[in-house]
C-alpha positions, -999 to 999 in steps of 0.1 A, spaced: -765 -365 644 -784 -382 615 -802 -350 606 -769 -331 606 -752 -357 583 -782 -356 559 -781 -318 558 -743 -319 550 -748 -345 523 -776 -325 506 -755 -294 505 -724 -312 491 -746 -329 465 -758 -296 452 -723 -281 452 -709 -312 433 -736 -310 407 -728 -274 399 -690 -281 397 -696 -310 373 -714 -287 347 -695 -266 322 -702 -237 321 -719 -233 355 -731 -205 378 -730 -199 416 -757 -176 430 -760 -151 458 -791 -130 463 -782 -104 436 -753 -118 417 -742 -148 396 -706 -160 395 -698 -176 361 -672 -203 354 -663 -218 320 -634 -242 314 -619 -245 279 -592 -267 263 -571 -240 247 -564 -203 249 -593 -183 235 -587 -161 204 -606 -132 220 -628 -121 249 -656 -142 263 -687 -119 260 -716 -123 284 -753 -115 278 -782 -123 300 -819 -119 304 -846 -128 329 -862 -161 318 -893 -156 298 -884 -121 286 -870 -111 252 -845 -83 260 -809 -93 263 -785 -73 285 -747 -71 283 -724 -78 312 -687 -74 315 -667 -100 296 -653 -129 316 -616 -129 327 -595 -158 315 -571 -175 339 -545 -195 320 -535 -214 351 -568 -232 352 -578 -227 316 -610 -211 329 -631 -180 321 -645 -164 353 -667 -134 360 -699 -121 375 -733 -107 366 -743 -82 393 -774 -62 403 -799 -90 397 -832 -97 414 -834 -123 442 -851 -156 436 -853 -151 398 -842 -174 369 -819 -160 343 -808 -172 309 -771 -166 301 -753 -167 268 -715 -168 265 -698 -160 232 -662 -171 234 -640 -171 203 -668 -177 179 -684 -205 200 -716 -200 220 -726 -216 253 -760 -212 271 -770 -219 307 -797 -211 331 -793 -201 368 -815 -188 396 -805 -163 422 -809 -173 458 -841 -163 477 -840 -138 505 -869 -156 522 -860 -186 543 -887 -213 548 -890 -219 585 -895 -255 598 -890 -250 636 -888 -220 658 -871 -221 692 -882 -192 714 -858 -180 741 -873 -167 773 -877 -129 776 -854 -109 799 -817 -113 806 -802 -148 803 -767 -156 815 -762 -190 800 -749 -191 764 -770 -207 737 -756 -238 720 -774 -245 687 -770 -281 678 -803 -290 661 -800 -284 623 -828 -273 600 -831 -284 564 -828 -265 531 -866 -261 529 -872 -258 567 -848 -237 586 -844 -237 624 -850 -202 639 -838 -191 673 -854 -159 685 -871 -141 714 -908 -148 720 -930 -126 698 -933 -91 712 -905 -96 738 -867 -90 741 -841 -115 750 -806 -105 761 -778 -130 766 -753 -114 790 -723 -136 795 -710 -113 822 -675 -123 811 -681 -158 826 -686 -175 792 -664 -172 761 -694 -169 737 -730 -158 738 -741 -181 710 -723 -212 695 -737 -225 662 -728 -262 655 -755 -271 629 -765 -259 594 -797 -242 582 -800 -221 614 -812 -186 618 -802 -164 648 -827 -135 649 -834 -105 670 -812 -112 701 -791 -88 721 -757 -104 729 -733 -87 753 -702 -92 775 -689 -124 760 -653 -131 770 -641 -137 734 -667 -138 706 -704 -129 706 -714 -155 680 -691 -185 672 -699 -205 641 -681 -238 643 -658 -254 617 -674 -267 585 -708 -254 594 -727 -239 565 -760 -221 558 -762 -199 589 -781 -166 591 -774 -140 618 -798 -111 615 -814 -82 634 -791 -88 664 -772 -63 686 -738 -76 696 -719 -54 720 -691 -53 747 -675 -86 736 -639 -96 738 -609 -94 761 -596 -61 774 -566 -42 764 -560 -13 741 -536 10 723 -512 11 752 -510 -27 753 -500 -34 717 -503 -71 710 -531 -74 735 -545 -109 741 -578 -101 724 -567 -97 688 -594 -110 665 -620 -112 692 -651 -107 671 -688 -100 673 -693 -128 648 -664 -153 643 -666 -182 618 -640 -210 621 -623 -228 593 -643 -240 562 -677 -224 570 -697 -213 540 -730 -197 528 -733 -174 558 -758 -145 557 -748 -118 582 -773 -89 578 -790 -60 595 -770 -64 627 -758 -36 650 -722 -45 661 -708 -19 685 -683 -11 712 -659 -40 718 -644 -40 752 -608 -43 738 -592 -19 714 -567 -20 685 -535 0 685 -528 25 657 -501 23 631 -476 43 652 -468 12 673 -469 -13 644 -496 -32 625 -530 -28 643 -540 -58 665 -573 -59 682 -610 -67 680 -630 -72 648 -667 -69 639 -669 -100 616 -641 -126 611 -641 -155 586 -612 -179 587 -604 -198 555 -640 -199 544 -654 -220 515 -672 -189 502 -707 -181 490 -712 -157 519 -733 -125 521 -725 -97 545 -748 -68 541 -766 -39 558 -747 -42 591 -737 -12 613 -702 -18 627 -692 11 649 -672 20 680 -652 48 695 -617 59 687 -603 45 720 -620 11 713 -614 9 676 -613 -22 655 -584 -38 637 -606 -47 607 -644 -43 608 -648 -72 584 -618 -94 578 -602 -127 585 -576 -149 568 -555 -164 555 -542 -137 532 -523 -146 500 -538 -181 502 -560 -204 482 -588 -201 508 -591 -169 528 -619 -146 536 -647 -144 525 -636 -165 495 -653 -169 462 -688 -160 451 -694 -138 481 -711 -104 484 -703 -75 508 -724 -44 504 -745 -18 522 -725 -19 555 -720 12 577 -685 11 592 -665 34 614 -636 36 639 -612 11 622 -574 13 625 -565 -11 597 -592 -20 571 -629 -13 571 -632 -44 548 -603 -67 543 -615 -91 516 -584 -111 508 -573 -146 499 -588 -168 471 -615 -143 462 -631 -146 428 -665 -135 415 
């Protein structure tokens, strides 16, 4: 419990420091979200130029958008290099502001590795031991082996993550009654990568519109999670199915669901596929729509995913999104 509280405090301290600066940047692997508050309406656009620290060539980015409700300029610089420091210059109404920001590293420093036994396991994995920002806790099969967690419809989830700075890597997860991976409320900094998640969720299909298993997901994140990295996973063939639009709004399983996230999430290079008679509602989605929170929320990246067999939205990115 002490380690968990320390990890949460460290994350909040970094977030608060960024918020207290003006202007400030929020980083993902390849992008920087920019924020700049002002006291009055600007006379013109807020132009953005940037360069890699230590180089001489400046590059132009799109101007920031001005939100009069918050008296704040906002925008993004995209297509950057991970783990790289950038110098940024904002020219707004004749005034100039400078700041530096570093993109996030794609490499996570490992502090502890928990190896799961090879073969087929029936008991779900509950991850309660946190890592630290510079020493993540990895859960994976033994080197050179394969681990399958088959819930056999006797457990609601294959994996439950209750701690930050955790990496779930290289597992096969199948036959969970509801969700393959459940990330609990308020948990941040979780990586799920190189996993296959299949045959999850409650049954039902197009003929049972409103089936019990709506939003049953391969990966489901409860309220107020943040800084999730979901990458290089194969998510295929839920046991349930969504109806099509002929019987009303689709309702059924999803690949990835985030509920009222705090943002800074990265969802990339996943393969989310099924068959027509076991199609998804949304492949990537969540809620709440038309809200000040939503999914995936601000400063998040979604790219490089292969998606098929969806009745509503391949990607429903909605609610509180900016940058």
